[in-house]
C-alpha positions in Angstrom: 0.0 0.0 0.0 1.4 3.4 -0.8 -0.1 6.3 0.9 -0.4 9.2 -1.4 0.7 12.3 0.6 1.2 16.0 -0.4 4.5 17.5 0.0 4.6 19.7 3.3 7.3 21.9 4.2 7.8 23.2 7.8 10.4 24.2 10.0 11.9 21.9 12.8 10.2 24.2 15.6 6.8 23.9 13.7 7.3 20.0 13.6 8.3 19.9 17.3 5.3 22.0 18.2 2.9 19.9 16.2 4.1 16.8 17.6 3.9 17.7 21.2 0.4 19.0 20.7 -0.7 15.7 19.3 1.5 13.3 21.4 2.6 15.3 24.5 6.0 16.6 25.5 7.8 13.2 25.4 9.5 12.9 22.0 9.8 9.0 22.4 6.0 8.9 22.1 5.7 10.9 18.9 4.4 8.8 16.2 5.2 8.8 12.5 3.5 7.0 9.5 5.4 5.4 6.9 4.0 6.7 3.6 4.8 3.4 1.8 3.2 0.7 4.1 1.3 2.9 6.7 2.9 1.4 9.7 2.9 3.8 12.7 6.2 3.8 14.9 7.5 5.9 17.6 11.1 6.5 18.8 10.4 4.1 21.7 9.6 1.3 19.1 12.9 1.9 17.4 14.6 1.7 20.8 12.9 -1.4 21.8 14.1 -2.8 18.3 17.6 -2.1 19.3 17.9 0.8 16.7 18.6 4.4 17.1 15.3 6.2 18.3 16.4 9.0 16.0 15.5 7.1 12.9 11.7 7.4 13.7 10.3 9.7 11.0 12.8 8.8 8.5 12.8 5.1 8.2 10.1 2.6 8.4 10.4 0.4 11.6 10.6 -2.7 9.1 14.2 -1.6 8.4 15.2 -2.2 12.0 13.1 -5.5 12.2 14.7 -7.1 9.3 13.1 -6.0 6.1 16.3 -5.5 4.4 17.4 -9.2 5.1 17.3 -11.8 2.4 15.0 -13.5 2.8 12.8 -11.2 4.4 11.2 -12.3 7.7 7.5 -13.1 7.2 6.7 -12.2 11.1 7.9 -8.5 11.0 5.9 -5.2 10.6 6.7 -2.4 8.4 8.7 -2.2 5.2 12.2 -1.2 4.0 11.2 2.3 3.0 13.3 5.4 4.0 12.5 9.1 3.5 16.1 9.9 2.4 16.1 7.3 -0.3 15.4 7.2 -3.8 11.8 8.5 -3.2 12.1 11.3 -0.6 9.6 11.6 2.3 6.5 13.7 1.9 7.4 16.1 4.6 10.5 18.5 4.2 11.8 19.8 7.5 14.0 22.9 7.6 16.5 22.6 10.1 18.1 25.9 11.2 21.7 26.9 10.7 23.9 25.8 13.6 27.5 26.9 14.1 29.2 26.5 10.7 26.4 24.2 9.3 24.0 26.1 7.1 20.2 25.8 7.0 19.2 22.5 5.4 16.3 20.5 4.6 15.8 16.9 5.9 13.1 14.5 4.5 10.5 12.9 6.8 7.5 10.8 7.3 4.4 12.6 8.5 3.2 12.5 11.9 0.6 9.9 12.4 -2.4 11.7 13.6 -4.0 9.7 16.5 -7.2 7.8 15.8 -10.3 9.4 17.3 -11.5 7.7 20.5 -15.0 6.2 20.0 -17.5 7.5 22.6 -19.2 4.9 24.8 -22.6 4.2 23.5 
C-alpha cells in the first residue's frame, strides 16, 4: 500500500510544536506514519528494536526489524522504505543553521494523527 501524501514544508520548530500538541512533550511517544506501508512507529519502538530512536520519522520500523534481510522475515511489521532514499519523504523539515552548518532540509514521514477515540454508547 502506498499512501499518497502531499509535500509539506515546515520548520523543525513547527514539527516539534505539532508533535507535542498531538502526542505530549515526550518525544519518545511521537508517532510517524510510513508513507509506503502505513505502519505507525515511535522512537520508543525503534529503541525497543535495538535501533537508534532518531531514525523514527525517517525510516520505516521494518528496516530495523529485518525488512532488508534476504530472505525477508515474514513475522515482522513495516517495510524497507526510508524518507532519504530514492523517493523522498513527503515532509520537508527545515533545520536551522547551527555553528558552521547552514540551514538545510531533511525529508521525513508525516506525523501519525491519532485515531479518534470512540465514545461509549
